[in-house]
C-alpha positions in Angstrom: -14.9 18.9 -36.4 -17.5 17.6 -38.8 -16.9 14.5 -40.9 -18.4 14.2 -44.4 -20.7 11.2 -44.4 -23.0 9.5 -41.9 -23.3 6.3 -39.9 -20.7 4.0 -38.5 -17.9 4.9 -41.0 -18.2 8.6 -40.2 -18.3 7.9 -36.4 -15.2 5.7 -36.6 -13.4 8.5 -38.5 -14.4 11.0 -35.9 -13.1 8.7 -33.1 -9.8 8.4 -34.9 -9.6 12.1 -35.5 -10.1 12.7 -31.7 -7.0 10.8 -30.8 -5.0 12.2 -33.7 -5.8 15.8 -32.7 -4.4 15.1 -29.2 -1.3 13.6 -30.6 -0.6 16.4 -33.0 -1.3 19.2 -30.5 1.1 17.5 -28.1 3.7 16.9 -30.8 3.8 20.4 -32.4 4.7 23.8 -30.9 2.2 25.7 -33.0 -1.4 25.1 -33.6 -1.1 25.6 -37.3 1.7 23.0 -37.5 -0.6 20.6 -35.5 -3.3 21.1 -38.1 -0.9 20.6 -41.0 0.3 17.3 -39.4 -3.3 16.2 -38.8 -4.1 17.0 -42.4 -1.2 15.0 -43.8 -2.2 12.0 -41.7 -5.8 12.2 -42.9 -4.9 12.8 -46.5 -2.6 9.7 -46.9 -4.8 7.3 -44.8 -6.8 5.9 -47.7 -10.2 7.4 -46.8 -11.3 7.8 -50.4 -13.4 10.9 -50.9 -14.0 11.6 -47.3 -12.9 14.9 -45.8 -13.3 16.6 -42.4 -13.9 20.3 -41.6 -12.1 21.2 -38.4 -11.4 24.1 -36.1 -8.6 24.0 -33.5 -8.7 26.5 -30.8 -6.2 26.7 -27.9 -7.0 28.9 -25.0 -4.3 30.4 -22.7 -6.3 31.2 -19.5 -3.3 33.1 -18.0 -2.9 35.5 -21.0 -6.6 35.4 -21.9 -5.6 34.6 -25.4 -7.0 32.2 -28.0 -5.2 30.7 -31.0 -7.4 29.6 -33.8 -6.8 27.5 -37.0 -9.6 26.6 -39.3 -9.6 23.8 -41.9 -12.8 24.5 -43.9 -15.2 24.6 -41.0 -17.8 27.3 -40.6 -16.3 30.4 -39.0 -16.8 30.6 -35.2 -19.0 33.4 -34.0 -17.7 35.8 -31.3 -20.1 38.0 -29.3 -18.5 40.8 -27.4 -19.8 42.1 -24.1 -22.0 44.7 -25.8 -23.8 42.0 -27.9 -22.1 42.6 -31.2 -21.6 39.3 -33.1 -19.0 38.6 -35.8 -17.8 35.6 -37.8 -14.1 35.0 -37.1 -11.5 33.7 -39.5 -13.3 33.0 -42.8 -10.6 34.8 -44.8 -7.8 32.6 -43.3 -9.5 29.3 -43.4 -7.8 26.5 -45.2 -9.4 23.6 -47.1 -10.9 20.7 -45.1 -8.6 18.0 -43.8 -7.9 15.2 -46.3 -8.0 17.1 -49.5 -4.4 18.3 -50.1 -1.8 16.4 -48.2 0.8 19.2 -48.1 -1.5 22.0 -47.1 -0.3 24.6 -44.7 -2.7 26.5 -42.3 -2.7 30.0 -40.9 -3.2 30.5 -37.2 -4.7 33.7 -35.8 -4.5 34.9 -32.2 -7.2 36.8 -30.3 -7.3 38.5 -26.9 -10.3 37.3 -24.9 -12.0 40.3 -23.3 -14.3 40.1 -20.2 -17.8 39.1 -21.1 -16.9 37.8 -24.5 -18.6 34.6 -25.8 -17.6 32.2 -28.6 -19.7 29.7 -30.4 -18.3 26.9 -32.7 -21.0 24.8 -34.5 -21.5 22.4 -37.3 -23.6 23.0 -40.4 -26.5 21.0 -38.8 -27.3 24.3 -37.0 -27.4 26.7 -39.9 -28.7 24.1 -42.4 -31.6 23.0 -40.2 -34.6 23.1 -42.5 -38.4 23.6 -42.4 -41.0 23.3 -45.1 -40.8 24.7 -47.8 -37.0 24.3 -48.0 -36.1 27.3 -45.8 -32.9 26.9 -43.9 -32.2 28.4 -40.5 -29.1 30.2 -41.8 -26.1 32.0 -40.5 -27.7 35.4 -40.5 -30.5 34.2 -38.2 -28.0 32.5 -35.9 -26.0 35.7 -35.6 -29.1 37.8 -35.0 -30.2 35.3 -32.3 -26.8 35.5 -30.6 -27.0 39.3 -30.4 -30.0 39.2 -28.0 -29.6 35.7 -26.6 -28.9 34.9 -22.9 -25.7 36.4 -21.4 -24.4 33.1 -19.8 -22.9 30.7 -22.3 -24.6 27.5 -21.1 -28.0 29.2 -21.3 -27.1 30.6 -24.8 -26.2 27.2 -26.2 -29.4 25.7 -24.9 -31.4 28.7 -26.3 -29.8 28.2 -29.7 -30.8 24.5 -29.7 -34.4 25.5 -28.6 -34.6 28.1 -31.3 -33.4 25.7 -34.1 -36.0 23.1 -32.9 -38.8 25.7 -32.9 -37.7 26.9 -36.4 -37.9 23.5 -38.0 -41.5 23.0 -36.7 -41.1 19.3 -35.9 -39.3 18.4 -39.2 -36.7 15.6 -38.9 -33.2 16.9 -39.1 -31.0 15.6 -42.0 -27.7 16.4 -40.2 -26.4 16.2 -36.7 -26.0 19.4 -34.6 -22.9 20.0 -32.5 -22.0 23.2 -30.7 -19.2 24.2 -28.4 -19.5 27.5 -26.5 -17.2 29.3 -24.1 -17.0 32.6 -22.4 -14.6 34.8 -20.5 -16.3 35.8 -17.4 -16.8 39.5 -16.7 
């Protein structure tokens, strides 16, 4: 998830979101219903003009299946075992949490194939900027993932290193958060 805003208020909202996500995932049978409940809670909580982009992903390690629901967050990237990279779920993404209290969300299921890697990230990665106002961008990230390290822990570190090299020492205006996972071959 990524909270609009900065500083202590945004950090407190993220802490609250963390506990609320756990509650809604445990209280609802489906991931899309958990996201709808979470959205309703956030929308009526008096946060003013704050909103939160959020991706919920539930992995079933027995069935090698992933259930994904997106509330306005950047689409996760999936790299298959041959290195092909695609953005997942942009067409079924809902609005960010906190905008419409009665919003419903779509969930999508994916089979996880051996060697497949997933990367979920905040806009601090793709909007990292260097002078003169050039952003890192989604296309660059996707191209990097095509040839990046095979193991997910090395891949996440390599993305961070590539973003840091790209900005050429410029201070970042937004935080960077990434979560990566992989089904082992």
